[in-house]
N, C-alpha and C positions, 0 to 999 in steps of 0.2 A: 504494500500500500504506500502511495506517495502523496505529497501535498501538491498544491498548484504550481510550485516551483520545481517539482521533480525530486524533492528530497524524500527519502524513504522514512516512513514511520516505523519505529521499532516497538515490539511488544516486550516489556520488562515484567517478569514475574518475580515476586518475592514471597518466599515461604520460610517457615522455620528451618527446614532442612533442604539442602540441595537434593536433586533427584538421583544422587549417587551415594554410595557408602564408601568412606575412606577407612581402610584398615591397615594395621601394621603387621608385617611378617616377623619371623624370628630374628631377623637381622636389623629390625627397626626401620626397614624400608616401607614406604606407604604405597599401597596399591588400591585400585578402584574397582568396585563392583556396582551393579545396577541397584538402584533403590527399589523399595517395594511400598505397598500401601495404596489406599484409594486415591490420594492426591496425585501421586506419581503416575498411577495407571491412567487417570483421567487427563492429566495435563501434558505429560511428555509428548503425546502425539500432536498436540497443538503447536509446539515450538519446533518439533523435529524437522531438520533440514530447511527451516524457514528463517534461520538467523534469530536475532533477538538475544535476550539476556536473562539468565535465571540467577537470582541472588538468594543465598541462604547459608545457614550454618553447615560446617563440614561434618559435624558429628564427633569431632575430636576436640578435647579441651585445649585452649591456647597454650597452656603450660606443657602439654605433651607433644607439641609440634616442634620437632628438633631439626627438621629438614624442610627445604622449600616445597610448597605444594603446587607451584605453578606448572612444573612439567606434567604432573598427573592431571591437573585440571585442563591444561591445553590439549592433552591427548584425548580426554573425555569430550571436550568441546568439539574437536574435529570429528569424533566418532558419531556424536548425536546431532551435530549441525547447529548448535547454538552455544553461546558463551556462558561459562559457569563462573560466578564471582563469589568468593567466600566472605562470610562475616564471622570473624573469630570471637569466641566467647570463652571467658575464664571459667574455671570450675565453680567459683562462687556464683557467677551469673547463671550457669546451667542449673545449679541447685535451687536458686531462688526464683529465677524467671521461668525456667522450663519445668522442672520438677515441682516448683513451688506454685507460683501464681497460675500458670497455664494449666497444670495438671492436678493441683490440689484445690483450686478455686473455680476456674472457668469450666474445666472439663466436667466435674461432677455436677456443678450447678446447672449447666446448660443441658445436662442429661436428666434433669429433675431429681437429682440425688443430693440435696443440700446437706444431709447428714454425713456425707463423705468429705465435706469441705473443711479446709483449714484456713481461716481468714487472718493469716499472719500479716500485719501491716508492712513488714519489711519486704514481703514478696512484691507488693505493689510498687515500691520504689525501684526494685530491680527490673520489674516488667517495663516501667516507663523508660529506664535507662537503656535497656536492650532495644526497645522499639526505636529509640533515638539513634542507636548505632545503625540499625537497618535504614532509617531515613537518611542518615548521613551518607551511607554507601550508595543509596539511590541517587541522592543529590549530586554526588561527585561523578556519577557515571551516566546520567540521563541527559538527553537533549530536549529542547523545548517542545518538539513535536512527537516525543515518545508517548506511549500509553502505558501506564503503570498499573499492574493488576496484583493486588495484595491478597494473600490467602490465609484464611483460617484464624482461629481464636488466639493464636500466639501473637498476632501483629495488629491488633485493633487500633493502636495509637499511631500508626505510621503516618497516615494522612495528616493528622493534627500536627505532628512534628515537622512534616514537609511544609505545611502552611506557615508554621512559626519561623522556618528558614527562608520564607518567601520564594519557595520553589513552585512555580506556577505551571503545573502539568496536569493532564487529565488522569484521574485515579479511579479505580474500581476496587471493590472489596467483595470477596465471596466467603461466606461462612459454610464450612463443610459439615458442621455438626448442627444439631437442632438449636433453635433459639427458644428459651423457656417462657412459659406464661408469666403474667405479671406477679401472681402470688409467690412464685418461686424466685423470680428476678429480684423481688424486693429484699431477699436475704442478702444480696450483695452490697457490702458497704460502699463500693465505688460505682454504684449503678448510674449515677448522674454522669460521672466521668466517662464511663463506657459508652453510654448513649450519645453524648456529645462528640466523642471521638469518632463513632461510626458515622455521624452526620457530616463529618468533614470530607467524606468521599463523594465523588460525583455520581457514582452508581453503587448501590448496595444490593448484593445478590444472596438469596437464600435457596435452600434445597426444595422447599415446599411452600405452598400457599399458607399452610398452618404456621410455619416458622415466620413468614412475613407478617401474618396477622398478629402473632404474639409480639413481634418487634413494634409494629405500628401501635398496638394497644399500649405498650410500655411508654412509647414516646408521647402519645396523647395524654396519658395520665400523669406523667412525671415531668414533662418539659413544657415550657411556654414559648410562644413566638414561632411555632412551627405548624404549618398547615399542610396536611396530607390529603390528597384528593385523587380521583380517577378510579378506573376499573380495569380489569384484565390482568395480563401477566405482569405488566409494568405499570406502576402508579407513580405519581409525582409528589414531591415534597417541596414546599416553599419555606425557606429560612429567612425570616424578616430582618433579622439584625444585620446580615451582610448581603441582603438582596440576592440570594443564591438559590438556584433550583437544583434538586437532586432527583435521581430515579431510584425506585425501590422495586425489585422484581423477584420472581421465583423462577430459578433456572436449574432444574434437577440435572445433575451431572450424569455422564454415562461413561462407556468404555469405547475403545476402537473395536467395534463388533467384528469387522472383517479380519482384523489382525488375529483375534482369538479364534475365529472360525477356521482361518487358513492354517494356523499353527496346529489346531486340533486335528486337522486332516493330514498332517505331516507323518512320514513313516516312523520317525522317532517316537512321537506321541502314541501312534497306533501300536507300536511294539511294546511300549511301557504299559499301555492299557491291557494288552493281551496277557502280559506277565501277571498283572493284578488279578485278572480273571482266573488265570491258571493257579494262582496261589489260594484263591477263594472260590473253589468250584461249587456250583449249585447253591450260591448265596445271592440274596438280594442285598445290595450294599446301600446303606444310608451314610451320607457324608456331611460332616460339619467342618467348616474352615473359618477360623477366627483368630484375630490377634488376642493375646492374653489381656483381658480387660473385664472388669466387673459389670460393664454395661452390655456385654455380649450374651449374657444369659446361659453360659456354658453349664454351670451347675444345674440350673433348672432343666436344661435339655437332657442331661445325663439322668436326672431323677425321672423325667418323663419316659425315657427309654426303659428304665428299671421298672416303672409302673406298668408299662406295656408288656414286659416280659412276665410280670406277676399275674396280670389280668388275662393274658392270652398265651398260656404256656405252649400252645401249638406253634408259636413263632420261634421257639428255641431251636437252634441249629439251622434256621432258615434265613435269619437276618444277621448281618454283620454291620456294626456301627463303627465307622472310621472317623475319629475326631482329630483334626489337625489344629494344633495351637501354636501360633507363631509367637516366639518370645518378644516381650515388650517391657520396657521400664523395669528391668531385672534388679536394679538397685533399690527400688522402692519397696519398703516392708509390706505394704498392702498387697502389692502384686506378688511378692514372694509367698505370702499367706494364701493368696488365691490359687497360685500354682499348686501349693501343697494340698489344698482342699480338693482341687480337681483330680490330682493324682490319687489321693486317698479314696475319693468317690469311685474313680475308675477301678481301683483295686477291689473295693467292696463289691461292686456290681459283677466284676469278673469272677470274684470268689464265690458269689452266690449262684451264678448261672453257667459257668464254664462246664463243658462236657468233653468227653474224649474226642479229640480232633476238631474242637470248635471253641473259640474264644469270642464272646459277644462284642467286646469293644477293643478296637485297635487304636491305641493312643499314640500320636506322633507330636513330639514337642520340638519343633525346629522349623526353619523356613524351608519351603520347597522351591526348587528351581521351576521356571515357568513350564517346562515340558512335563515334569513330574506332576505338577498341579493339574495341568490339563488332562493328563492321563486319568487322574482320579475323577475329574469332572466327567470324562467320557464313560468311565466305568460305572459310576454310581447311578442307581435307579431312582434314588431320592436324595435331594439336597435339603438339609434343615438349616434355614437362615432365620433365627429366632432371637434377635437382640431384644433386650428390655426397652431400649430407646436408641435410635440411630439417626444419623443425618440421611445418608443414602448408601445402603450396603451394596457394594459393587459385586460381592461374591454371587449374589442372585443373578446378576446380568452376565457375569463371566460363565456361570454354569449353563445358562440358556444358550449362550453363543457357542459353547463347546459341546453341547449335547446334539451331535450331528444327526442322530437317528430320530430326534424329537420324540423320544419315548420316556424321557425322564420326568419326574414329578418334583416341583419346587414347592416346599412348605415354608 
C-alpha cells in the first residue's frame, strides 16, 4: 500500500513476544525456533513476505543476553519476510509487568476470575514503564505514514505513551482475550486508567460483539465526555475533550485455513496419523489440546470423561482420550499446582479404568511440532474444546481445517 506520493505504508505490529522463540544451547549460543500460540498463528500470515515490522520481547531476560542477537534476528527476518525488532526486559520487569500485572491482574480479571487476582500496586508501575519502553521503540522506528497495530492485554498503555511523545501515527488495538462485564471490571483499581488508555487508539478491536458490548457499557458508566453511537460490526466513539473520533469493532480472528489444510494433506502428516492409528487400533480417539492454564477447563474435562466412563461402562476399551498440555508460565506457583493437579487426576482416572492392553487417557505435556499436531487432528474422531472462558480458541478452527474427511465431531 502506498500514499499519493508513492511512499509505501508499513504495517508495524507490537506484541508482548516476538513470533519466534530464542533459546540457548549448551555452549551459550542463541538459536531461533518458531513461536506458537493463537496470536502467532493468526498474525504471522498477515506480515509474511509483505515486509513490515514486528516489535516484541525476545523471551530472554536482558541480564542473560551475553551475545549479540542481531545475527539471529536478521536470519529470522529474511526467512519470514518481515523485520523483527526486540524490546529487552530485565528480570524484575518480567516478574512485575508480565508475571505480575499482565498475568496476575488482567488475565484472571478479564476471564471473570477476580478471585485469582493479585492487585499489587507495584505491578502497575512496572506495567506502565514497560509499555513506555515499547512506545519508545515504536517511536524510534516508525515513519509518519506507518500503521501501528498493538496486540493484547500486555500493551494497553502504548497509544497513550505515543501521544505523550507527540508521535502522530494511526494506531489500532486488538484484545485477544475477553473483555469483562462491568460488575467484574469494577474490581480493578486502575479501571479508569485502563479505559482511558484504550480510548487513545484510533481503532479498538474485540473478538466478539459481547466483548465490545461489555467495553462500551464500562465506558458509558464510568467515563464522561465520550459519546458512542452507531450499529453493526463497527461503531463510532466521539471524544469531546480532544475532538477525536475512534472506531470500536468486533473482529473475530481466524487461522490460515488453507495452510493447515494443505499441510494436513502432506505425506509426513499422513504417515504420522497412520502410526497413531496403528498404535491405537479399534479406538475412537477424543483429543484435547490446551496451553497449561486454569481458564482452559482441563480438570473439568478430565472429570467429565471419568463420569462418562462410570455412567457408560460399555465405553471402556472403546474410547481413548488424548490430552495435550502445552507448558506455560512454569515458574508461577499457581501453574505448577495446576500441572500437579492435572497429572494426579490423570493418574487417578487411569488407575480406576485401565484394562489389559488399554489405557483410557494418554497425557502429553510438551509442545508439539506442527506436523505432529496435525496428525492428531486428522486422527481424532472428536475434539473437546471446552474452556471456562476464552477470547477465540483457535484449536477448534485448526481441527476443522485439518479434518480432511469431514467426519470429525467438534465439542
